Chimera marker file (.cmm) of the C-alpha trace (Angstrom):
<marker_set name="trace">
<marker id="1" x="-62.088" y="-47.461" z="34.480" r="1" g="1" b="0" radius="0.5"/>
<marker id="2" x="-62.340" y="-44.012" z="33.029" r="1" g="1" b="0" radius="0.5"/>
<marker id="3" x="-59.677" y="-42.629" z="32.332" r="1" g="1" b="0" radius="0.5"/>
<marker id="4" x="-59.357" y="-40.324" z="34.555" r="1" g="1" b="0" radius="0.5"/>
<marker id="5" x="-58.937" y="-43.172" z="37.619" r="1" g="1" b="0" radius="0.5"/>
<marker id="6" x="-55.856" y="-44.154" z="34.529" r="1" g="1" b="0" radius="0.5"/>
<marker id="7" x="-54.411" y="-40.694" z="34.916" r="1" g="1" b="0" radius="0.5"/>
<marker id="8" x="-54.881" y="-41.093" z="38.515" r="1" g="1" b="0" radius="0.5"/>
<marker id="9" x="-52.669" y="-44.820" z="38.022" r="1" g="1" b="0" radius="0.5"/>
<marker id="10" x="-50.517" y="-43.553" z="36.168" r="1" g="1" b="0" radius="0.5"/>
<marker id="11" x="-49.629" y="-40.735" z="38.289" r="1" g="1" b="0" radius="0.5"/>
<marker id="12" x="-49.622" y="-42.810" z="40.418" r="1" g="1" b="0" radius="0.5"/>
<marker id="13" x="-46.885" y="-45.542" z="38.979" r="1" g="1" b="0" radius="0.5"/>
<marker id="14" x="-45.195" y="-42.100" z="38.107" r="1" g="1" b="0" radius="0.5"/>
<marker id="15" x="-43.605" y="-41.713" z="41.854" r="1" g="1" b="0" radius="0.5"/>
<marker id="16" x="-43.693" y="-45.218" z="43.078" r="1" g="1" b="0" radius="0.5"/>
<marker id="17" x="-41.305" y="-45.825" z="39.895" r="1" g="1" b="0" radius="0.5"/>
<marker id="18" x="-39.306" y="-41.997" z="40.725" r="1" g="1" b="0" radius="0.5"/>
<marker id="19" x="-39.541" y="-43.408" z="44.545" r="1" g="1" b="0" radius="0.5"/>
<marker id="20" x="-38.119" y="-46.664" z="43.754" r="1" g="1" b="0" radius="0.5"/>
<marker id="21" x="-35.068" y="-45.247" z="42.076" r="1" g="1" b="0" radius="0.5"/>
<marker id="22" x="-34.478" y="-42.496" z="44.676" r="1" g="1" b="0" radius="0.5"/>
<marker id="23" x="-33.992" y="-45.974" z="47.024" r="1" g="1" b="0" radius="0.5"/>
<marker id="24" x="-32.535" y="-48.484" z="44.947" r="1" g="1" b="0" radius="0.5"/>
<marker id="25" x="-29.102" y="-45.499" z="44.906" r="1" g="1" b="0" radius="0.5"/>
<marker id="26" x="-29.291" y="-45.671" z="48.284" r="1" g="1" b="0" radius="0.5"/>
<marker id="27" x="-28.693" y="-49.613" z="48.348" r="1" g="1" b="0" radius="0.5"/>
<marker id="28" x="-26.649" y="-49.681" z="45.764" r="1" g="1" b="0" radius="0.5"/>
<marker id="29" x="-23.036" y="-49.332" z="47.452" r="1" g="1" b="0" radius="0.5"/>
<marker id="30" x="-22.543" y="-50.530" z="50.816" r="1" g="1" b="0" radius="0.5"/>
<marker id="31" x="-19.008" y="-50.687" z="53.558" r="1" g="1" b="0" radius="0.5"/>
<marker id="32" x="-17.616" y="-54.244" z="53.140" r="1" g="1" b="0" radius="0.5"/>
<marker id="33" x="-19.428" y="-56.856" z="55.368" r="1" g="1" b="0" radius="0.5"/>
<marker id="34" x="-22.339" y="-54.769" z="55.813" r="1" g="1" b="0" radius="0.5"/>
<marker id="35" x="-25.685" y="-55.206" z="53.693" r="1" g="1" b="0" radius="0.5"/>
<marker id="36" x="-28.396" y="-52.084" z="52.207" r="1" g="1" b="0" radius="0.5"/>
<marker id="37" x="-31.279" y="-51.615" z="54.285" r="1" g="1" b="0" radius="0.5"/>
<marker id="38" x="-33.124" y="-52.845" z="51.549" r="1" g="1" b="0" radius="0.5"/>
<marker id="39" x="-31.995" y="-55.998" z="48.606" r="1" g="1" b="0" radius="0.5"/>
<marker id="40" x="-31.337" y="-54.435" z="45.466" r="1" g="1" b="0" radius="0.5"/>
<marker id="41" x="-32.235" y="-57.279" z="43.555" r="1" g="1" b="0" radius="0.5"/>
<marker id="42" x="-35.801" y="-56.720" z="44.883" r="1" g="1" b="0" radius="0.5"/>
<marker id="43" x="-36.294" y="-53.632" z="44.046" r="1" g="1" b="0" radius="0.5"/>
<marker id="44" x="-35.055" y="-54.374" z="40.709" r="1" g="1" b="0" radius="0.5"/>
<marker id="45" x="-38.080" y="-56.986" z="40.592" r="1" g="1" b="0" radius="0.5"/>
<marker id="46" x="-40.112" y="-54.208" z="41.814" r="1" g="1" b="0" radius="0.5"/>
<marker id="47" x="-38.976" y="-51.760" z="39.201" r="1" g="1" b="0" radius="0.5"/>
<marker id="48" x="-39.282" y="-54.183" z="36.113" r="1" g="1" b="0" radius="0.5"/>
<marker id="49" x="-42.886" y="-54.757" z="37.171" r="1" g="1" b="0" radius="0.5"/>
<marker id="50" x="-43.737" y="-51.032" z="37.886" r="1" g="1" b="0" radius="0.5"/>
<marker id="51" x="-42.432" y="-49.899" z="34.751" r="1" g="1" b="0" radius="0.5"/>
<marker id="52" x="-43.906" y="-53.350" z="32.625" r="1" g="1" b="0" radius="0.5"/>
<marker id="53" x="-47.522" y="-52.050" z="34.414" r="1" g="1" b="0" radius="0.5"/>
<marker id="54" x="-47.280" y="-48.245" z="33.395" r="1" g="1" b="0" radius="0.5"/>
<marker id="55" x="-46.146" y="-49.277" z="29.454" r="1" g="1" b="0" radius="0.5"/>
<marker id="56" x="-49.454" y="-51.086" z="29.281" r="1" g="1" b="0" radius="0.5"/>
<marker id="57" x="-51.629" y="-48.147" z="30.956" r="1" g="1" b="0" radius="0.5"/>
<marker id="58" x="-49.827" y="-45.766" z="28.431" r="1" g="1" b="0" radius="0.5"/>
<marker id="59" x="-50.553" y="-47.657" z="25.725" r="1" g="1" b="0" radius="0.5"/>
<marker id="60" x="-54.077" y="-47.656" z="27.037" r="1" g="1" b="0" radius="0.5"/>
<marker id="61" x="-54.401" y="-44.356" z="27.796" r="1" g="1" b="0" radius="0.5"/>
<marker id="62" x="-52.996" y="-42.917" z="24.297" r="1" g="1" b="0" radius="0.5"/>
<marker id="63" x="-55.428" y="-45.049" z="22.417" r="1" g="1" b="0" radius="0.5"/>
<marker id="64" x="-58.305" y="-43.686" z="24.034" r="1" g="1" b="0" radius="0.5"/>
<marker id="65" x="-57.328" y="-40.077" z="23.363" r="1" g="1" b="0" radius="0.5"/>
<marker id="66" x="-56.784" y="-40.802" z="20.264" r="1" g="1" b="0" radius="0.5"/>
<marker id="67" x="-59.676" y="-42.496" z="19.462" r="1" g="1" b="0" radius="0.5"/>
<marker id="68" x="-62.617" y="-40.134" z="21.856" r="1" g="1" b="0" radius="0.5"/>
<marker id="69" x="-64.010" y="-37.486" z="19.335" r="1" g="1" b="0" radius="0.5"/>
<marker id="70" x="-64.729" y="-34.737" z="21.450" r="1" g="1" b="0" radius="0.5"/>
<marker id="71" x="-68.429" y="-32.793" z="18.825" r="1" g="1" b="0" radius="0.5"/>
<marker id="72" x="-65.708" y="-30.409" z="16.274" r="1" g="1" b="0" radius="0.5"/>
<marker id="73" x="-64.457" y="-33.895" z="15.737" r="1" g="1" b="0" radius="0.5"/>
<marker id="74" x="-61.357" y="-33.199" z="17.079" r="1" g="1" b="0" radius="0.5"/>
<marker id="75" x="-59.472" y="-36.003" z="19.498" r="1" g="1" b="0" radius="0.5"/>
<marker id="76" x="-58.861" y="-36.146" z="22.941" r="1" g="1" b="0" radius="0.5"/>
<marker id="77" x="-55.023" y="-36.222" z="21.502" r="1" g="1" b="0" radius="0.5"/>
<marker id="78" x="-55.431" y="-32.847" z="19.576" r="1" g="1" b="0" radius="0.5"/>
<marker id="79" x="-56.680" y="-31.420" z="22.228" r="1" g="1" b="0" radius="0.5"/>
<marker id="80" x="-54.350" y="-32.165" z="24.220" r="1" g="1" b="0" radius="0.5"/>
<marker id="81" x="-51.968" y="-30.779" z="21.899" r="1" g="1" b="0" radius="0.5"/>
<marker id="82" x="-53.418" y="-28.182" z="21.403" r="1" g="1" b="0" radius="0.5"/>
<marker id="83" x="-53.102" y="-27.376" z="25.882" r="1" g="1" b="0" radius="0.5"/>
<marker id="84" x="-49.599" y="-28.458" z="25.531" r="1" g="1" b="0" radius="0.5"/>
<marker id="85" x="-48.772" y="-25.197" z="22.781" r="1" g="1" b="0" radius="0.5"/>
<marker id="86" x="-50.455" y="-22.886" z="24.748" r="1" g="1" b="0" radius="0.5"/>
<marker id="87" x="-49.733" y="-22.988" z="27.452" r="1" g="1" b="0" radius="0.5"/>
<marker id="88" x="-45.451" y="-23.133" z="25.810" r="1" g="1" b="0" radius="0.5"/>
<marker id="89" x="-46.535" y="-20.028" z="24.849" r="1" g="1" b="0" radius="0.5"/>
<marker id="90" x="-48.075" y="-17.833" z="27.591" r="1" g="1" b="0" radius="0.5"/>
<marker id="91" x="-45.006" y="-19.448" z="29.674" r="1" g="1" b="0" radius="0.5"/>
<marker id="92" x="-43.212" y="-17.040" z="27.577" r="1" g="1" b="0" radius="0.5"/>
<marker id="93" x="-45.224" y="-14.117" z="26.859" r="1" g="1" b="0" radius="0.5"/>
<marker id="94" x="-45.470" y="-13.555" z="30.357" r="1" g="1" b="0" radius="0.5"/>
<marker id="95" x="-42.399" y="-13.750" z="31.215" r="1" g="1" b="0" radius="0.5"/>
<marker id="96" x="-41.718" y="-11.119" z="28.163" r="1" g="1" b="0" radius="0.5"/>
<marker id="97" x="-44.164" y="-9.147" z="29.199" r="1" g="1" b="0" radius="0.5"/>
<marker id="98" x="-42.720" y="-9.441" z="33.265" r="1" g="1" b="0" radius="0.5"/>
<marker id="99" x="-39.176" y="-7.497" z="31.123" r="1" g="1" b="0" radius="0.5"/>
<marker id="100" x="-41.165" y="-5.841" z="28.596" r="1" g="1" b="0" radius="0.5"/>
<marker id="101" x="-43.429" y="-3.807" z="31.826" r="1" g="1" b="0" radius="0.5"/>
<marker id="102" x="-39.782" y="-4.096" z="33.974" r="1" g="1" b="0" radius="0.5"/>
<marker id="103" x="-38.763" y="-0.252" z="35.518" r="1" g="1" b="0" radius="0.5"/>
<marker id="104" x="-35.585" y="0.419" z="34.889" r="1" g="1" b="0" radius="0.5"/>
<marker id="105" x="-34.862" y="3.790" z="37.341" r="1" g="1" b="0" radius="0.5"/>
<marker id="106" x="-32.047" y="6.064" z="36.164" r="1" g="1" b="0" radius="0.5"/>
<marker id="107" x="-30.253" y="8.429" z="38.628" r="1" g="1" b="0" radius="0.5"/>
<marker id="108" x="-29.506" y="11.043" z="36.517" r="1" g="1" b="0" radius="0.5"/>
<marker id="109" x="-31.432" y="12.430" z="32.885" r="1" g="1" b="0" radius="0.5"/>
<marker id="110" x="-27.066" y="11.745" z="31.154" r="1" g="1" b="0" radius="0.5"/>
<marker id="111" x="-28.242" y="8.360" z="32.567" r="1" g="1" b="0" radius="0.5"/>
<marker id="112" x="-29.899" y="6.223" z="28.960" r="1" g="1" b="0" radius="0.5"/>
<marker id="113" x="-33.309" y="6.002" z="29.090" r="1" g="1" b="0" radius="0.5"/>
<marker id="114" x="-34.775" y="2.745" z="28.602" r="1" g="1" b="0" radius="0.5"/>
<marker id="115" x="-38.167" y="2.103" z="26.639" r="1" g="1" b="0" radius="0.5"/>
<marker id="116" x="-40.642" y="-1.246" z="25.840" r="1" g="1" b="0" radius="0.5"/>
<marker id="117" x="-40.022" y="-2.726" z="22.529" r="1" g="1" b="0" radius="0.5"/>
<marker id="118" x="-43.563" y="-2.529" z="22.493" r="1" g="1" b="0" radius="0.5"/>
<marker id="119" x="-46.430" y="-1.839" z="23.691" r="1" g="1" b="0" radius="0.5"/>
<marker id="120" x="-47.525" y="-3.950" z="27.002" r="1" g="1" b="0" radius="0.5"/>
<marker id="121" x="-51.117" y="-3.139" z="27.572" r="1" g="1" b="0" radius="0.5"/>
<marker id="122" x="-52.564" y="-5.074" z="24.222" r="1" g="1" b="0" radius="0.5"/>
<marker id="123" x="-49.968" y="-7.727" z="24.577" r="1" g="1" b="0" radius="0.5"/>
<marker id="124" x="-51.333" y="-8.254" z="28.295" r="1" g="1" b="0" radius="0.5"/>
<marker id="125" x="-54.613" y="-8.335" z="26.836" r="1" g="1" b="0" radius="0.5"/>
<marker id="126" x="-53.910" y="-11.344" z="24.062" r="1" g="1" b="0" radius="0.5"/>
<marker id="127" x="-52.344" y="-12.991" z="26.844" r="1" g="1" b="0" radius="0.5"/>
<marker id="128" x="-55.713" y="-12.824" z="28.912" r="1" g="1" b="0" radius="0.5"/>
<marker id="129" x="-57.614" y="-14.184" z="25.680" r="1" g="1" b="0" radius="0.5"/>
<marker id="130" x="-54.877" y="-17.211" z="26.139" r="1" g="1" b="0" radius="0.5"/>
<marker id="131" x="-55.329" y="-17.786" z="29.636" r="1" g="1" b="0" radius="0.5"/>
<marker id="132" x="-59.555" y="-17.821" z="27.856" r="1" g="1" b="0" radius="0.5"/>
<marker id="133" x="-59.317" y="-20.071" z="26.045" r="1" g="1" b="0" radius="0.5"/>
<marker id="134" x="-56.337" y="-22.357" z="27.685" r="1" g="1" b="0" radius="0.5"/>
<marker id="135" x="-59.198" y="-22.901" z="30.813" r="1" g="1" b="0" radius="0.5"/>
<marker id="136" x="-61.807" y="-23.744" z="28.183" r="1" g="1" b="0" radius="0.5"/>
<marker id="137" x="-59.320" y="-25.950" z="26.555" r="1" g="1" b="0" radius="0.5"/>
<marker id="138" x="-58.149" y="-27.520" z="30.383" r="1" g="1" b="0" radius="0.5"/>
<marker id="139" x="-62.323" y="-28.210" z="31.415" r="1" g="1" b="0" radius="0.5"/>
<marker id="140" x="-63.393" y="-30.207" z="27.660" r="1" g="1" b="0" radius="0.5"/>
<marker id="141" x="-60.276" y="-31.979" z="28.484" r="1" g="1" b="0" radius="0.5"/>
<marker id="142" x="-60.801" y="-32.685" z="32.422" r="1" g="1" b="0" radius="0.5"/>
<marker id="143" x="-64.949" y="-33.355" z="31.391" r="1" g="1" b="0" radius="0.5"/>
<marker id="144" x="-63.723" y="-35.973" z="28.742" r="1" g="1" b="0" radius="0.5"/>
<marker id="145" x="-61.199" y="-37.981" z="31.239" r="1" g="1" b="0" radius="0.5"/>
<marker id="146" x="-64.046" y="-38.476" z="33.189" r="1" g="1" b="0" radius="0.5"/>
<marker id="147" x="-67.186" y="-39.340" z="31.853" r="1" g="1" b="0" radius="0.5"/>
<marker id="148" x="-64.962" y="-41.226" z="29.083" r="1" g="1" b="0" radius="0.5"/>
<marker id="149" x="-64.200" y="-44.945" z="29.414" r="1" g="1" b="0" radius="0.5"/>
<marker id="150" x="-60.750" y="-46.308" z="29.115" r="1" g="1" b="0" radius="0.5"/>
<marker id="151" x="-60.091" y="-48.491" z="26.093" r="1" g="1" b="0" radius="0.5"/>
<link id1="1" id2="2" r="1" g="1" b="0" radius="0.2"/>
<link id1="2" id2="3" r="1" g="1" b="0" radius="0.2"/>
<link id1="3" id2="4" r="1" g="1" b="0" radius="0.2"/>
<link id1="4" id2="5" r="1" g="1" b="0" radius="0.2"/>
<link id1="5" id2="6" r="1" g="1" b="0" radius="0.2"/>
<link id1="6" id2="7" r="1" g="1" b="0" radius="0.2"/>
<link id1="7" id2="8" r="1" g="1" b="0" radius="0.2"/>
<link id1="8" id2="9" r="1" g="1" b="0" radius="0.2"/>
<link id1="9" id2="10" r="1" g="1" b="0" radius="0.2"/>
<link id1="10" id2="11" r="1" g="1" b="0" radius="0.2"/>
<link id1="11" id2="12" r="1" g="1" b="0" radius="0.2"/>
<link id1="12" id2="13" r="1" g="1" b="0" radius="0.2"/>
<link id1="13" id2="14" r="1" g="1" b="0" radius="0.2"/>
<link id1="14" id2="15" r="1" g="1" b="0" radius="0.2"/>
<link id1="15" id2="16" r="1" g="1" b="0" radius="0.2"/>
<link id1="16" id2="17" r="1" g="1" b="0" radius="0.2"/>
<link id1="17" id2="18" r="1" g="1" b="0" radius="0.2"/>
<link id1="18" id2="19" r="1" g="1" b="0" radius="0.2"/>
<link id1="19" id2="20" r="1" g="1" b="0" radius="0.2"/>
<link id1="20" id2="21" r="1" g="1" b="0" radius="0.2"/>
<link id1="21" id2="22" r="1" g="1" b="0" radius="0.2"/>
<link id1="22" id2="23" r="1" g="1" b="0" radius="0.2"/>
<link id1="23" id2="24" r="1" g="1" b="0" radius="0.2"/>
<link id1="24" id2="25" r="1" g="1" b="0" radius="0.2"/>
<link id1="25" id2="26" r="1" g="1" b="0" radius="0.2"/>
<link id1="26" id2="27" r="1" g="1" b="0" radius="0.2"/>
<link id1="27" id2="28" r="1" g="1" b="0" radius="0.2"/>
<link id1="28" id2="29" r="1" g="1" b="0" radius="0.2"/>
<link id1="29" id2="30" r="1" g="1" b="0" radius="0.2"/>
<link id1="30" id2="31" r="1" g="1" b="0" radius="0.2"/>
<link id1="31" id2="32" r="1" g="1" b="0" radius="0.2"/>
<link id1="32" id2="33" r="1" g="1" b="0" radius="0.2"/>
<link id1="33" id2="34" r="1" g="1" b="0" radius="0.2"/>
<link id1="34" id2="35" r="1" g="1" b="0" radius="0.2"/>
<link id1="35" id2="36" r="1" g="1" b="0" radius="0.2"/>
<link id1="36" id2="37" r="1" g="1" b="0" radius="0.2"/>
<link id1="37" id2="38" r="1" g="1" b="0" radius="0.2"/>
<link id1="38" id2="39" r="1" g="1" b="0" radius="0.2"/>
<link id1="39" id2="40" r="1" g="1" b="0" radius="0.2"/>
<link id1="40" id2="41" r="1" g="1" b="0" radius="0.2"/>
<link id1="41" id2="42" r="1" g="1" b="0" radius="0.2"/>
<link id1="42" id2="43" r="1" g="1" b="0" radius="0.2"/>
<link id1="43" id2="44" r="1" g="1" b="0" radius="0.2"/>
<link id1="44" id2="45" r="1" g="1" b="0" radius="0.2"/>
<link id1="45" id2="46" r="1" g="1" b="0" radius="0.2"/>
<link id1="46" id2="47" r="1" g="1" b="0" radius="0.2"/>
<link id1="47" id2="48" r="1" g="1" b="0" radius="0.2"/>
<link id1="48" id2="49" r="1" g="1" b="0" radius="0.2"/>
<link id1="49" id2="50" r="1" g="1" b="0" radius="0.2"/>
<link id1="50" id2="51" r="1" g="1" b="0" radius="0.2"/>
<link id1="51" id2="52" r="1" g="1" b="0" radius="0.2"/>
<link id1="52" id2="53" r="1" g="1" b="0" radius="0.2"/>
<link id1="53" id2="54" r="1" g="1" b="0" radius="0.2"/>
<link id1="54" id2="55" r="1" g="1" b="0" radius="0.2"/>
<link id1="55" id2="56" r="1" g="1" b="0" radius="0.2"/>
<link id1="56" id2="57" r="1" g="1" b="0" radius="0.2"/>
<link id1="57" id2="58" r="1" g="1" b="0" radius="0.2"/>
<link id1="58" id2="59" r="1" g="1" b="0" radius="0.2"/>
<link id1="59" id2="60" r="1" g="1" b="0" radius="0.2"/>
<link id1="60" id2="61" r="1" g="1" b="0" radius="0.2"/>
<link id1="61" id2="62" r="1" g="1" b="0" radius="0.2"/>
<link id1="62" id2="63" r="1" g="1" b="0" radius="0.2"/>
<link id1="63" id2="64" r="1" g="1" b="0" radius="0.2"/>
<link id1="64" id2="65" r="1" g="1" b="0" radius="0.2"/>
<link id1="65" id2="66" r="1" g="1" b="0" radius="0.2"/>
<link id1="66" id2="67" r="1" g="1" b="0" radius="0.2"/>
<link id1="67" id2="68" r="1" g="1" b="0" radius="0.2"/>
<link id1="68" id2="69" r="1" g="1" b="0" radius="0.2"/>
<link id1="69" id2="70" r="1" g="1" b="0" radius="0.2"/>
<link id1="70" id2="71" r="1" g="1" b="0" radius="0.2"/>
<link id1="71" id2="72" r="1" g="1" b="0" radius="0.2"/>
<link id1="72" id2="73" r="1" g="1" b="0" radius="0.2"/>
<link id1="73" id2="74" r="1" g="1" b="0" radius="0.2"/>
<link id1="74" id2="75" r="1" g="1" b="0" radius="0.2"/>
<link id1="75" id2="76" r="1" g="1" b="0" radius="0.2"/>
<link id1="76" id2="77" r="1" g="1" b="0" radius="0.2"/>
<link id1="77" id2="78" r="1" g="1" b="0" radius="0.2"/>
<link id1="78" id2="79" r="1" g="1" b="0" radius="0.2"/>
<link id1="79" id2="80" r="1" g="1" b="0" radius="0.2"/>
<link id1="80" id2="81" r="1" g="1" b="0" radius="0.2"/>
<link id1="81" id2="82" r="1" g="1" b="0" radius="0.2"/>
<link id1="82" id2="83" r="1" g="1" b="0" radius="0.2"/>
<link id1="83" id2="84" r="1" g="1" b="0" radius="0.2"/>
<link id1="84" id2="85" r="1" g="1" b="0" radius="0.2"/>
<link id1="85" id2="86" r="1" g="1" b="0" radius="0.2"/>
<link id1="86" id2="87" r="1" g="1" b="0" radius="0.2"/>
<link id1="87" id2="88" r="1" g="1" b="0" radius="0.2"/>
<link id1="88" id2="89" r="1" g="1" b="0" radius="0.2"/>
<link id1="89" id2="90" r="1" g="1" b="0" radius="0.2"/>
<link id1="90" id2="91" r="1" g="1" b="0" radius="0.2"/>
<link id1="91" id2="92" r="1" g="1" b="0" radius="0.2"/>
<link id1="92" id2="93" r="1" g="1" b="0" radius="0.2"/>
<link id1="93" id2="94" r="1" g="1" b="0" radius="0.2"/>
<link id1="94" id2="95" r="1" g="1" b="0" radius="0.2"/>
<link id1="95" id2="96" r="1" g="1" b="0" radius="0.2"/>
<link id1="96" id2="97" r="1" g="1" b="0" radius="0.2"/>
<link id1="97" id2="98" r="1" g="1" b="0" radius="0.2"/>
<link id1="98" id2="99" r="1" g="1" b="0" radius="0.2"/>
<link id1="99" id2="100" r="1" g="1" b="0" radius="0.2"/>
<link id1="100" id2="101" r="1" g="1" b="0" radius="0.2"/>
<link id1="101" id2="102" r="1" g="1" b="0" radius="0.2"/>
<link id1="102" id2="103" r="1" g="1" b="0" radius="0.2"/>
<link id1="103" id2="104" r="1" g="1" b="0" radius="0.2"/>
<link id1="104" id2="105" r="1" g="1" b="0" radius="0.2"/>
<link id1="105" id2="106" r="1" g="1" b="0" radius="0.2"/>
<link id1="106" id2="107" r="1" g="1" b="0" radius="0.2"/>
<link id1="107" id2="108" r="1" g="1" b="0" radius="0.2"/>
<link id1="108" id2="109" r="1" g="1" b="0" radius="0.2"/>
<link id1="109" id2="110" r="1" g="1" b="0" radius="0.2"/>
<link id1="110" id2="111" r="1" g="1" b="0" radius="0.2"/>
<link id1="111" id2="112" r="1" g="1" b="0" radius="0.2"/>
<link id1="112" id2="113" r="1" g="1" b="0" radius="0.2"/>
<link id1="113" id2="114" r="1" g="1" b="0" radius="0.2"/>
<link id1="114" id2="115" r="1" g="1" b="0" radius="0.2"/>
<link id1="115" id2="116" r="1" g="1" b="0" radius="0.2"/>
<link id1="116" id2="117" r="1" g="1" b="0" radius="0.2"/>
<link id1="117" id2="118" r="1" g="1" b="0" radius="0.2"/>
<link id1="118" id2="119" r="1" g="1" b="0" radius="0.2"/>
<link id1="119" id2="120" r="1" g="1" b="0" radius="0.2"/>
<link id1="120" id2="121" r="1" g="1" b="0" radius="0.2"/>
<link id1="121" id2="122" r="1" g="1" b="0" radius="0.2"/>
<link id1="122" id2="123" r="1" g="1" b="0" radius="0.2"/>
<link id1="123" id2="124" r="1" g="1" b="0" radius="0.2"/>
<link id1="124" id2="125" r="1" g="1" b="0" radius="0.2"/>
<link id1="125" id2="126" r="1" g="1" b="0" radius="0.2"/>
<link id1="126" id2="127" r="1" g="1" b="0" radius="0.2"/>
<link id1="127" id2="128" r="1" g="1" b="0" radius="0.2"/>
<link id1="128" id2="129" r="1" g="1" b="0" radius="0.2"/>
<link id1="129" id2="130" r="1" g="1" b="0" radius="0.2"/>
<link id1="130" id2="131" r="1" g="1" b="0" radius="0.2"/>
<link id1="131" id2="132" r="1" g="1" b="0" radius="0.2"/>
<link id1="132" id2="133" r="1" g="1" b="0" radius="0.2"/>
<link id1="133" id2="134" r="1" g="1" b="0" radius="0.2"/>
<link id1="134" id2="135" r="1" g="1" b="0" radius="0.2"/>
<link id1="135" id2="136" r="1" g="1" b="0" radius="0.2"/>
<link id1="136" id2="137" r="1" g="1" b="0" radius="0.2"/>
<link id1="137" id2="138" r="1" g="1" b="0" radius="0.2"/>
<link id1="138" id2="139" r="1" g="1" b="0" radius="0.2"/>
<link id1="139" id2="140" r="1" g="1" b="0" radius="0.2"/>
<link id1="140" id2="141" r="1" g="1" b="0" radius="0.2"/>
<link id1="141" id2="142" r="1" g="1" b="0" radius="0.2"/>
<link id1="142" id2="143" r="1" g="1" b="0" radius="0.2"/>
<link id1="143" id2="144" r="1" g="1" b="0" radius="0.2"/>
<link id1="144" id2="145" r="1" g="1" b="0" radius="0.2"/>
<link id1="145" id2="146" r="1" g="1" b="0" radius="0.2"/>
<link id1="146" id2="147" r="1" g="1" b="0" radius="0.2"/>
<link id1="147" id2="148" r="1" g="1" b="0" radius="0.2"/>
<link id1="148" id2="149" r="1" g="1" b="0" radius="0.2"/>
<link id1="149" id2="150" r="1" g="1" b="0" radius="0.2"/>
<link id1="150" id2="151" r="1" g="1" b="0" radius="0.2"/>
</marker_set>
């Protein structure tokens, strides 16, 4: 199985587990004398089975990511960490740029003038470079996902 297929299977399992959570909650209580739409004991068995499968799959994915080396010598795990950090940094920088570039309307000359604390154009160029880096990292990860066998 390719790593990409394992990642898709992990996502499906996580979705199924979330649906089981909802189904369990929907069948937790019934009016006295009534029966639930689904047997919670059976749902709990399914939940246990799915979590065991998920645990095994995540372990294999993590092991594969940690042992897969790129041409640069980095592991796929290190590249995933870089992607996560670039994504977080970009989110914060974009939000900051939104605030820094906002125009404050003054209705009279006597109102306080609000100005940006940074060079918005320069910061936007930095954000654009980070976006390009993120795209490149993501493409490398996707390529490895489709060419790497799951351990």
